[in-house]
C-alpha positions in Angstrom: 44.1 9.0 -45.6 40.6 8.8 -44.3 39.3 6.9 -47.3 42.2 4.5 -47.1 41.4 3.8 -43.4 37.7 3.2 -44.3 38.6 0.9 -47.2 40.8 -1.2 -44.9 38.1 -1.3 -42.3 35.6 -2.6 -44.9 38.0 -5.1 -46.3 38.3 -6.7 -42.9 34.6 -6.9 -42.4 33.5 -9.1 -45.4 31.8 -11.6 -43.2 30.4 -14.7 -44.9 30.3 -13.1 -48.3 33.0 -14.1 -50.7 32.9 -13.0 -54.3 36.4 -14.3 -55.3 35.9 -16.9 -58.1 37.4 -20.3 -57.2 38.9 -21.8 -60.4 38.9 -25.2 -58.9 35.1 -25.0 -58.6 34.6 -24.5 -62.4 33.0 -27.8 -63.2 29.6 -27.7 -64.8 28.9 -25.3 -67.6 25.4 -23.8 -67.2 25.4 -21.8 -70.4 27.8 -20.8 -73.1 27.9 -18.1 -75.8 30.5 -17.6 -78.5 30.6 -14.4 -80.6 32.6 -12.9 -83.4 32.2 -9.3 -84.7 33.6 -9.5 -88.2 33.9 -5.8 -88.9 35.9 -5.1 -85.7 37.5 -8.5 -85.5 36.3 -9.0 -82.0 36.0 -12.6 -80.6 34.2 -13.2 -77.4 33.5 -16.3 -75.3 31.2 -16.3 -72.3 30.7 -19.3 -70.0 28.6 -19.6 -66.9 29.8 -22.2 -64.4 27.5 -23.8 -61.8 25.0 -20.8 -62.1 27.4 -18.5 -60.2 30.7 -17.9 -62.0 31.0 -16.1 -65.3 34.1 -16.7 -67.4 34.9 -14.0 -70.0 37.4 -14.3 -72.9 37.9 -11.3 -75.3 40.3 -11.1 -78.2 40.9 -8.5 -80.9 43.8 -7.2 -83.0 45.2 -5.1 -80.1 44.8 -7.3 -77.0 43.5 -10.4 -75.4 42.0 -10.7 -71.9 40.3 -13.4 -69.9 38.8 -13.1 -66.4 36.3 -14.7 -64.0 33.6 -12.8 -62.1 31.1 -14.0 -59.5 27.6 -13.2 -60.9 26.6 -11.7 -57.5 29.0 -8.9 -58.4 26.8 -7.8 -61.3 23.5 -6.0 -61.6 20.6 -8.0 -63.1 19.4 -5.1 -65.3 21.9 -4.5 -68.2 21.8 -1.3 -70.3 21.8 -1.2 -74.1 24.6 0.5 -75.9 24.7 1.7 -79.5 28.2 2.5 -80.7 28.4 4.1 -84.1 31.1 5.7 -86.3 30.6 9.4 -85.6 32.6 10.4 -88.7 30.2 8.4 -91.0 27.2 9.8 -89.1 28.3 13.4 -89.7 29.2 12.7 -93.4 25.8 11.1 -94.0 23.9 13.9 -92.2 25.7 16.9 -93.9 25.8 15.2 -97.3 22.0 14.6 -97.1 21.5 18.2 -95.9 23.4 19.6 -98.8 21.5 17.5 -101.3 18.2 18.6 -99.9 19.2 22.3 -99.8 20.4 22.1 -103.4 17.1 20.5 -104.5 15.0 23.1 -102.7 17.0 25.9 -104.3 16.3 24.4 -107.7 12.6 23.9 -107.0 12.1 27.5 -105.9 14.3 28.9 -108.8 17.0 30.3 -106.5 19.8 28.3 -108.2 21.5 30.1 -111.1 23.8 27.2 -112.1 23.0 25.1 -115.2 20.7 22.2 -114.5 23.4 19.6 -115.3 25.6 20.9 -112.5 22.8 21.3 -110.0 21.4 17.8 -110.5 24.8 16.2 -110.5 25.5 17.8 -107.1 22.1 16.7 -105.8 22.6 13.1 -106.8 26.3 13.0 -105.8 25.7 14.2 -102.2 22.6 12.0 -102.0 24.6 9.0 -103.0 27.4 9.9 -100.4 24.7 10.3 -97.7 23.1 6.9 -98.5 26.4 5.0 -98.8 27.9 6.5 -95.6 24.6 5.8 -93.7 24.8 2.2 -94.9 28.4 1.8 -93.8 27.6 3.3 -90.4 24.6 1.0 -89.8 26.7 -2.1 -90.9 29.5 -1.2 -88.6 27.3 -0.3 -85.6 28.0 -2.2 -82.4 24.8 -2.9 -80.6 25.4 -4.5 -77.2 24.1 -5.0 -73.7 26.3 -4.1 -70.8 26.2 -5.5 -67.3 27.7 -3.2 -64.6 28.9 -4.1 -61.1 26.0 -3.9 -58.6 27.3 -1.3 -56.2 30.5 0.0 -57.9 28.5 0.8 -61.1 31.4 0.0 -63.4 30.6 -1.4 -66.9 32.2 -4.8 -66.7 30.6 -7.3 -69.2 29.7 -6.3 -72.7 27.7 -8.8 -74.8 27.2 -8.0 -78.5 23.6 -8.1 -79.7 24.6 -8.9 -83.2 25.4 -12.6 -82.9 25.0 -15.2 -85.7 22.7 -17.3 -83.5 20.1 -14.9 -82.1 18.3 -17.7 -80.2 21.5 -18.6 -78.4 22.1 -15.0 -77.5 18.6 -14.5 -76.0 18.8 -17.8 -74.1 22.2 -16.8 -72.6 21.0 -13.4 -71.5 18.0 -15.0 -69.9 20.0 -17.5 -68.0 22.5 -14.8 -66.9 19.7 -12.5 -65.6 18.1 -15.4 -63.7 21.3 -16.4 -62.0 22.1 -12.8 -61.0 18.5 -12.3 -59.8 18.9 -15.3 -57.5 21.8 -13.6 -55.8 20.1 -10.2 -55.7 17.3 -11.7 -53.7 19.7 -13.1 -51.1 20.2 -10.5 -48.3 23.8 -11.5 -47.9 24.6 -9.8 -51.2 23.1 -6.5 -50.4 24.4 -5.8 -46.9 27.7 -4.4 -45.6 29.5 -7.7 -46.1 28.7 -7.5 -49.8 30.1 -4.0 -50.1 33.3 -5.2 -48.7 33.5 -8.2 -50.9 32.7 -6.1 -54.0 35.4 -3.6 -53.1 37.9 -6.5 -52.9 36.7 -7.8 -56.2 37.1 -4.4 -57.9 40.7 -4.3 -56.5 41.4 -7.8 -57.9 40.0 -6.9 -61.3 42.1 -3.7 -61.3 45.3 -5.6 -60.4 44.6 -8.0 -63.3 44.1 -5.1 -65.8 40.4 -5.8 -66.4 39.3 -2.4 -65.2 41.3 0.8 -65.4 42.6 2.9 -62.4 40.0 5.5 -63.2 37.2 2.9 -63.1 38.6 1.4 -59.9 38.6 4.8 -58.1 35.1 5.5 -59.3 33.9 2.1 -58.0 35.6 2.6 -54.7 34.0 6.0 -54.4 30.5 4.6 -55.1 30.9 1.7 -52.7 32.3 3.7 -49.9 29.5 6.2 -50.4 27.0 3.4 -49.6 28.9 2.2 -46.5 
C-alpha cells in the first residue's frame, strides 16, 4: 500500500515534463533505419521524428508490435548484446575437445584402437566442431540495446548486422545525439522526469511493450530514486 501511495504522489507531480508521445506531432523524419534478420525472420523499422520521438516497428513469425517512445526516456549509452545458440556452442566445444583428446592419445601411444578408427573419429568430431561453430556464428544476433534512463529496462534493440552498415552507424549516431540533448536538460533528470518516466512505463506496460515483471522492476528502480 505504501508503494502505491508513493506512486500516485509521483504521478501527480510530473510538472512541466511530459514524455507521452504525441502522434499528431509526428511530421518530419529526422532519421530512419530498416532492418531484416534473415535467419530469424525479424523485420524492424526505426524512425526518429523531429529529433525527439522514436517510432519502433517489429515483426517476426510469432508477433508484431509497434510503439512510440520519447527519446528523453532512454539512456544515451546503449549496451552491446551477443545472443548465440547455446546448443551449437556446446556441440562445437565438446566435439572439438573430443577430437583433440583423441589426437593426443594417438600421439602419445595411449590409444589401442586401429588407426583407421582413431583418425576417422578425430576428423569426424573435428568436422562437427567446425560446422556447428560456423552455424553458431552465422546465426549469432549482435545488437545494441537502449534502456530506459531511470527504470533501467531494455526497451529498444537495434541489430548490428544490417545490410547497410553505414546507415546503421549514422542512425545510432543521430539517436545518441538526440538523447544526449535531453540528458543535458535538467528537466529530464529531476523529480518531474521520474514521475513522467513512471507514467511512460505504465503506458508501455498497458500496450504490451514491456512485461509485468519489467514494469515492476522499473517502478522499483524509479521509486528508489525518488
